[in-house]
C-alpha positions in Angstrom: -136.5 -24.4 -179.2 -136.1 -20.9 -180.7 -135.1 -19.5 -177.3 -132.1 -21.9 -177.0 -131.1 -21.5 -180.6 -130.9 -17.8 -180.1 -128.7 -18.0 -177.0 -131.4 -18.0 -174.4 -131.4 -20.2 -171.3 -134.1 -23.0 -171.0 -134.7 -25.3 -168.2 -136.8 -28.5 -168.0 -137.8 -30.5 -164.9 -136.3 -34.0 -164.7 -138.7 -36.9 -165.1 -137.9 -38.3 -161.6 -139.5 -35.3 -159.9 -142.5 -34.8 -162.3 -146.0 -35.8 -161.6 -146.8 -35.5 -165.3 -143.7 -35.5 -167.6 -145.5 -34.2 -170.7 -144.0 -30.8 -171.6 -140.5 -31.4 -170.1 -140.3 -34.7 -172.0 -141.0 -33.0 -175.3 -138.6 -30.1 -174.6 -135.9 -32.6 -173.8 -136.6 -34.8 -176.9 -136.4 -31.7 -179.1 -133.1 -30.7 -177.5 -134.8 -27.4 -176.5 -133.7 -27.6 -172.9 -130.4 -26.1 -172.0 -130.5 -27.9 -168.6 -132.6 -30.6 -167.0 -132.9 -30.4 -163.2 -134.7 -32.0 -160.3 -137.5 -29.9 -158.9 -135.4 -29.0 -155.8 -132.6 -27.7 -158.0 -134.7 -25.4 -160.3 -135.0 -22.4 -158.0 -131.2 -22.3 -157.1 -130.4 -22.8 -160.8 -132.6 -19.9 -161.8 -131.3 -17.7 -159.1 -127.7 -18.5 -160.0 -128.4 -17.7 -163.7 -129.9 -14.3 -162.8 -127.1 -13.2 -160.5 
């Protein structure tokens, strides 16, 4: 949560693509995730953020 509050980028995996939805669920519930993405979209999202 502190990362997002201080302008950082946070990413959580979407429930539909999770085997266990524990940590992503909590991050989403706390509004600590900047974006929620399917597993197949995480790498392209991170690469796009870094370039």
